[in-house]
ZALOMAR-840752 format. One record per residue (C-alpha): residue number from 1; residue in three letters; x, y, z. Coordinates in steps of 0.25 Angstrom, whole numbers, plus 2048, in hexadecimal, padded with zeros to 3 digits. Layout:
% residues N
<r NUM, ALA, <X, Y, Z>>
...
***
This chain:
% residues 321
<r 1, MET, <966, CFE, 55C>>
<r 2, ARG, <960, D03, 54F>>
<r 3, THR, <961, D13, 54D>>
<r 4, PHE, <95E, D1D, 543>>
<r 5, GLY, <968, D25, 53B>>
<r 6, SER, <965, D28, 52E>>
<r 7, SER, <95C, D1D, 52B>>
<r 8, ALA, <94D, D1D, 52A>>
<r 9, LYS, <942, D19, 532>>
<r 10, ALA, <943, D0B, 53B>>
<r 11, ALA, <93D, D00, 535>>
<r 12, ALA, <92E, CFD, 53A>>
<r 13, GLN, <933, CF2, 545>>
<r 14, ASP, <942, CF6, 548>>
<r 15, VAL, <944, D01, 553>>
<r 16, SER, <94E, D0C, 551>>
<r 17, TYR, <954, D14, 55B>>
<r 18, PHE, <955, D23, 559>>
<r 19, ARG, <95F, D2A, 562>>
<r 20, ILE, <95D, D38, 567>>
<r 21, GLY, <969, D3F, 56D>>
<r 22, GLY, <966, D46, 579>>
<r 23, GLY, <96E, D4B, 585>>
<r 24, ALA, <970, D48, 594>>
<r 25, VAL, <965, D41, 59C>>
<r 26, GLY, <95C, D4B, 5A1>>
<r 27, SER, <960, D56, 596>>
<r 28, ARG, <955, D5D, 58D>>
<r 29, LEU, <95C, D57, 581>>
<r 30, TYR, <95B, D48, 587>>
<r 31, GLN, <94C, D4B, 58B>>
<r 32, LEU, <949, D4F, 57D>>
<r 33, ALA, <951, D43, 577>>
<r 34, GLY, <948, D3A, 581>>
<r 35, THR, <93B, D42, 57C>>
<r 36, ILE, <93E, D3F, 56D>>
<r 37, ALA, <943, D30, 570>>
<r 38, ALA, <936, D2E, 576>>
<r 39, ALA, <92D, D35, 56B>>
<r 40, ILE, <934, D2D, 560>>
<r 41, THR, <934, D20, 565>>
<r 42, ASN, <92B, D16, 55F>>
<r 43, PRO, <931, D08, 55E>>
<r 44, PRO, <92C, CFC, 557>>
<r 45, GLY, <920, CF5, 55F>>
<r 46, ALA, <91C, D02, 566>>
<r 47, ASP, <90F, D04, 569>>
<r 48, SER, <907, D0C, 55E>>
<r 49, CYS, <906, D1B, 562>>
<r 50, ASP, <8FA, D26, 561>>
<r 51, LYS, <8FB, D2C, 553>>
<r 52, ASN, <8F9, D3A, 55B>>
<r 53, GLY, <904, D37, 564>>
<r 54, PRO, <913, D35, 564>>
<r 55, CYS, <917, D28, 55D>>
<r 56, GLY, <926, D29, 55B>>
<r 57, VAL, <92D, D24, 54F>>
<r 58, PRO, <92A, D15, 54B>>
<r 59, GLY, <935, D0B, 54D>>
<r 60, VAL, <93D, D16, 555>>
<r 61, VAL, <943, D18, 563>>
<r 62, GLY, <948, D24, 568>>
<r 63, LEU, <954, D24, 571>>
<r 64, ALA, <958, D30, 579>>
<r 65, GLN, <967, D30, 57A>>
<r 66, THR, <96F, D36, 586>>
<r 67, THR, <97A, D40, 581>>
<r 68, SER, <982, D4C, 586>>
<r 69, GLY, <979, D55, 57E>>
<r 70, SER, <979, D5C, 570>>
<r 71, VAL, <986, D5B, 56D>>
<r 72, GLU, <989, D4C, 56F>>
<r 73, ASN, <97B, D4B, 567>>
<r 74, LEU, <97F, D53, 55B>>
<r 75, MET, <98C, D4C, 55A>>
<r 76, THR, <987, D3D, 55B>>
<r 77, LEU, <97B, D41, 552>>
<r 78, LYS, <986, D45, 547>>
<r 79, ASP, <98C, D38, 549>>
<r 80, ALA, <97F, D31, 547>>
<r 81, SER, <97F, D2A, 556>>
<r 82, ILE, <972, D2F, 559>>
<r 83, GLU, <966, D33, 550>>
<r 84, SER, <961, D40, 556>>
<r 85, ALA, <964, D49, 562>>
<r 86, ILE, <95E, D55, 56A>>
<r 87, VAL, <968, D61, 569>>
<r 88, GLN, <969, D70, 56D>>
<r 89, ALA, <967, D78, 560>>
<r 90, ASP, <974, D80, 561>>
<r 91, LEU, <97D, D73, 561>>
<r 92, ALA, <976, D6E, 555>>
<r 93, ALA, <97A, D7A, 54E>>
<r 94, ALA, <988, D79, 552>>
<r 95, ALA, <988, D6A, 54F>>
<r 96, VAL, <982, D6E, 540>>
<r 97, ASP, <98E, D79, 540>>
<r 98, GLY, <998, D70, 544>>
<r 99, SER, <99C, D7A, 54F>>
<r 100, GLY, <99F, D7A, 55F>>
<r 101, ALA, <99D, D6D, 564>>
<r 102, PHE, <99C, D66, 556>>
<r 103, LYS, <9A8, D6C, 54F>>
<r 104, ALA, <9B0, D60, 550>>
<r 105, GLY, <9A4, D57, 549>>
<r 106, GLY, <9A1, D62, 53F>>
<r 107, PRO, <993, D66, 53A>>
<r 108, PHE, <988, D5D, 53C>>
<r 109, THR, <980, D63, 52F>>
<r 110, GLU, <976, D57, 52F>>
<r 111, LEU, <971, D5B, 53D>>
<r 112, ARG, <961, D5D, 53C>>
<r 113, ALA, <957, D60, 546>>
<r 114, LEU, <94A, D57, 549>>
<r 115, ALA, <943, D61, 552>>
<r 116, ARG, <946, D6C, 55C>>
<r 117, LEU, <941, D68, 56B>>
<r 118, GLY, <941, D75, 573>>
<r 119, GLY, <94E, D7B, 579>>
<r 120, ILE, <957, D7C, 584>>
<r 121, ALA, <95D, D89, 58B>>
<r 122, VAL, <96B, D8D, 58F>>
<r 123, GLN, <96D, D90, 59E>>
<r 124, ILE, <978, D95, 5A5>>
<r 125, ALA, <977, D94, 5B4>>
<r 126, VAL, <97F, D9C, 5BD>>
<r 127, PRO, <97E, D9C, 5CD>>
<r 128, ALA, <972, DA4, 5D2>>
<r 129, ALA, <97C, DAE, 5D9>>
<r 130, SER, <986, DAF, 5CE>>
<r 131, ALA, <989, DBE, 5C8>>
<r 132, ILE, <989, DB8, 5BA>>
<r 133, GLN, <97D, DBE, 5B2>>
<r 134, SER, <97F, DBB, 5A3>>
<r 135, PRO, <987, DB1, 59C>>
<r 136, ALA, <990, DBC, 598>>
<r 137, ASP, <994, DBD, 5A7>>
<r 138, LEU, <999, DAF, 5A5>>
<r 139, LYS, <9A7, DB4, 5A0>>
<r 140, GLY, <9B2, DAF, 5A9>>
<r 141, LYS, <9A9, DA5, 5B0>>
<r 142, SER, <9A9, D96, 5B0>>
<r 143, VAL, <99D, D90, 5A8>>
<r 144, ALA, <998, D82, 5A8>>
<r 145, LEU, <993, D7D, 59A>>
<r 146, GLY, <991, D6F, 59D>>
<r 147, PRO, <999, D63, 596>>
<r 148, LYS, <9A3, D67, 58B>>
<r 149, GLY, <99E, D64, 57F>>
<r 150, GLY, <990, D64, 584>>
<r 151, ASP, <983, D6B, 580>>
<r 152, ALA, <983, D77, 58A>>
<r 153, ALA, <992, D7A, 587>>
<r 154, ALA, <98F, D7B, 578>>
<r 155, THR, <985, D84, 57A>>
<r 156, ALA, <98B, D8C, 585>>
<r 157, LEU, <999, D90, 57E>>
<r 158, PRO, <993, D98, 572>>
<r 159, LEU, <988, D9F, 57C>>
<r 160, LEU, <991, DA2, 586>>
<r 161, SER, <99B, DA7, 57C>>
<r 162, ALA, <990, DB1, 577>>
<r 163, PHE, <991, DB7, 585>>
<r 164, GLY, <99F, DB8, 584>>
<r 165, VAL, <9A1, DAC, 58D>>
<r 166, THR, <9AC, DA3, 587>>
<r 167, PRO, <9B7, D9A, 58D>>
<r 168, LYS, <9C3, DA3, 58B>>
<r 169, HIS, <9BC, DAB, 595>>
<r 170, SER, <9B3, DA1, 59F>>
<r 171, GLN, <9B5, D94, 5A4>>
<r 172, PHE, <9AD, D8A, 59D>>
<r 173, VAL, <9AA, D7E, 5A5>>
<r 174, TYR, <9A6, D6F, 59E>>
<r 175, ASP, <9A0, D66, 5A9>>
<r 176, ASP, <992, D5F, 5AA>>
<r 177, PHE, <986, D67, 5AF>>
<r 178, PRO, <985, D62, 5BD>>
<r 179, ALA, <994, D64, 5C0>>
<r 180, SER, <992, D72, 5BB>>
<r 181, TYR, <986, D75, 5C4>>
<r 182, ALA, <98D, D71, 5CF>>
<r 183, ASP, <999, D7A, 5CC>>
<r 184, LEU, <990, D85, 5C9>>
<r 185, THR, <989, D83, 5D7>>
<r 186, ALA, <997, D82, 5DD>>
<r 187, GLY, <99B, D8F, 5D6>>
<r 188, LYS, <9A6, D89, 5CE>>
<r 189, ILE, <9A0, D8E, 5C1>>
<r 190, ASN, <997, D9A, 5BE>>
<r 191, ALA, <98D, D94, 5B4>>
<r 192, VAL, <988, D88, 5AD>>
<r 193, VAL, <982, D88, 59E>>
<r 194, LEU, <978, D7F, 59B>>
<r 195, VAL, <96F, D7D, 58F>>
<r 196, ASP, <962, D75, 593>>
<r 197, SER, <954, D75, 596>>
<r 198, PHE, <94E, D7C, 5A3>>
<r 199, PRO, <94E, D7A, 5AD>>
<r 200, ASN, <95B, D71, 5AE>>
<r 201, ALA, <95B, D68, 5B9>>
<r 202, ASP, <969, D6A, 5BD>>
<r 203, VAL, <968, D7A, 5BC>>
<r 204, ASP, <95B, D79, 5C5>>
<r 205, ARG, <963, D72, 5D0>>
<r 206, VAL, <96D, D7B, 5D0>>
<r 207, ALA, <962, D87, 5D1>>
<r 208, LYS, <95D, D80, 5DC>>
<r 209, THR, <968, D7E, 5E4>>
<r 210, THR, <973, D88, 5E2>>
<r 211, GLY, <96C, D92, 5D9>>
<r 212, ILE, <96E, D96, 5CA>>
<r 213, ARG, <96A, DA1, 5C0>>
<r 214, LEU, <969, D9F, 5B1>>
<r 215, LEU, <970, DAB, 5A8>>
<r 216, PRO, <969, DB2, 59E>>
<r 217, ILE, <96D, DAF, 590>>
<r 218, GLU, <968, DBB, 588>>
<r 219, GLY, <96C, DC7, 581>>
<r 220, ALA, <976, DCB, 576>>
<r 221, ASN, <980, DBF, 579>>
<r 222, ALA, <974, DB6, 579>>
<r 223, GLU, <970, DBB, 56B>>
<r 224, LYS, <97D, DBA, 568>>
<r 225, PHE, <97D, DAB, 56A>>
<r 226, ARG, <971, DA8, 563>>
<r 227, LYS, <974, DB0, 557>>
<r 228, GLY, <97B, DA4, 550>>
<r 229, ARG, <970, D9A, 558>>
<r 230, PRO, <963, DA1, 553>>
<r 231, TYR, <95C, D93, 558>>
<r 232, LEU, <95F, D96, 567>>
<r 233, GLY, <953, D9D, 56E>>
<r 234, ALA, <952, DA6, 579>>
<r 235, ARG, <94A, DA1, 585>>
<r 236, SER, <949, DA4, 594>>
<r 237, ILE, <94A, D9A, 5A0>>
<r 238, PRO, <93E, D9F, 5A8>>
<r 239, ASP, <93F, DA4, 5B6>>
<r 240, GLY, <93E, D98, 5C0>>
<r 241, THR, <944, D8E, 5B7>>
<r 242, TYR, <94F, D8C, 5C2>>
<r 243, ASN, <94F, D8E, 5D0>>
<r 244, GLY, <951, D9E, 5D4>>
<r 245, GLN, <94F, DA2, 5C5>>
<r 246, ASP, <946, DAE, 5C7>>
<r 247, LYS, <945, DB3, 5B9>>
<r 248, SER, <946, DAD, 5AB>>
<r 249, VAL, <953, DAC, 5A4>>
<r 250, PRO, <956, DAE, 594>>
<r 251, THR, <95E, DA3, 58E>>
<r 252, LEU, <960, D9C, 580>>
<r 253, GLU, <958, D91, 57C>>
<r 254, VAL, <960, D86, 574>>
<r 255, PRO, <956, D7D, 56B>>
<r 256, LEU, <957, D6E, 56C>>
<r 257, LEU, <956, D67, 55F>>
<r 258, TRP, <954, D57, 55B>>
<r 259, VAL, <95D, D55, 551>>
<r 260, GLY, <961, D4A, 547>>
<r 261, ALA, <96A, D48, 53B>>
<r 262, ALA, <966, D4B, 52C>>
<r 263, GLN, <967, D3D, 529>>
<r 264, LEU, <95B, D39, 532>>
<r 265, ASP, <951, D33, 529>>
<r 266, ASN, <946, D3D, 527>>
<r 267, HIS, <93B, D35, 529>>
<r 268, LEU, <940, D30, 537>>
<r 269, ALA, <943, D3F, 53B>>
<r 270, TYR, <935, D42, 537>>
<r 271, ALA, <930, D37, 53F>>
<r 272, LEU, <938, D3A, 54B>>
<r 273, VAL, <934, D49, 54C>>
<r 274, LYS, <925, D45, 54A>>
<r 275, ALA, <926, D3B, 556>>
<r 276, LEU, <92C, D46, 55E>>
<r 277, GLY, <922, D51, 559>>
<r 278, SER, <916, D48, 55C>>
<r 279, THR, <91B, D47, 56C>>
<r 280, ALA, <913, D51, 573>>
<r 281, PRO, <91C, D59, 57C>>
<r 282, SER, <91C, D55, 58B>>
<r 283, GLU, <918, D5E, 596>>
<r 284, ASN, <927, D5D, 59B>>
<r 285, GLY, <92B, D64, 58E>>
<r 286, ALA, <932, D58, 589>>
<r 287, LEU, <930, D5C, 57B>>
<r 288, ASP, <930, D6B, 575>>
<r 289, PHE, <92B, D69, 567>>
<r 290, THR, <926, D77, 565>>
<r 291, HIS, <932, D7C, 55B>>
<r 292, ALA, <936, D6F, 557>>
<r 293, ALA, <938, D72, 548>>
<r 294, LEU, <940, D7F, 54C>>
<r 295, THR, <94E, D78, 54B>>
<r 296, ALA, <958, D83, 548>>
<r 297, PRO, <964, D81, 546>>
<r 298, LEU, <961, D74, 540>>
<r 299, ARG, <959, D71, 534>>
<r 300, LEU, <94D, D67, 536>>
<r 301, HIS, <94F, D59, 532>>
<r 302, PRO, <947, D57, 525>>
<r 303, GLY, <93F, D4C, 52D>>
<r 304, ALA, <93C, D55, 537>>
<r 305, GLN, <938, D61, 52E>>
<r 306, THR, <92E, D58, 529>>
<r 307, TYR, <927, D56, 535>>
<r 308, PHE, <928, D64, 539>>
<r 309, GLU, <921, D68, 52C>>
<r 310, GLU, <916, D5F, 52E>>
<r 311, ARG, <914, D63, 53C>>
<r 312, ASN, <913, D71, 538>>
<r 313, ALA, <909, D6D, 52D>>
<r 314, SER, <901, D66, 537>>
<r 315, GLY, <901, D72, 542>>
<r 316, GLY, <90C, D6D, 54A>>
<r 317, SER, <913, D77, 553>>
<r 318, SER, <922, D74, 54F>>
<r 319, SER, <925, D7F, 544>>
<r 320, THR, <931, D7F, 53A>>
<r 321, ASN, <931, D8D, 538>>
***
């Protein structure tokens, strides 16, 4: 199997496989990886496409990879085991800095963004009848953060710390999410922290059976957390998203970035982003390209930068301002 590393475009009649690290099957990261794979694929011998429609990249076959999420994606991308990945913006920043989950491997200074593809939201679920009203009330409680070293845990630890909730005074539980929701239902833990699109299928299931309530993430503590992460946005989870939710819940939005290494060939990067940009968003929201060029905290790859400048000049909707 031939794959792209720092090489240029594939030969006209040679197929090259371009891998996109996603996440677990069914996750938003994996869905986006699949959307990209479909958009960039145009193997030798494929039918010619409509010049006004998506054509893919000649000679390229995109492959969506199942992974454990952003942390694994960033590590394998740094090792050049994959060509690109979908990752959370906050974890991309940590990878560049060589902090948190990436401390042992050192800074990934060559990490670049190809596009921003919407975002996901922090969701802290507690039982509907719980007396807990704020993340600060989780002091001294048991809180499930997903698998140790996973995306949710990497985001939740500094967020909860901003609310004064630390391992010193609370019990953090690291387990897979199905087990954590079972424990929440059984009353063995007090809360589950998730970072995903909404409605999340597992949370929805618990909401319809035993009932849950989402904690609002707002106020001075939330702003304290955002101060060093200005790329995080304020967002509300609309009322009715989950069974029994009768009002909107303020939370934080974490941008999702399609990323690659600086060594990715400029012409190839341009072609890849152009192929994705020409793919019309589907009715089920499979692709959000509205703010695709706004990739903070990462710098745009030069090839992607060229595409967005041309797109803006021709009246496209993705701004680089």
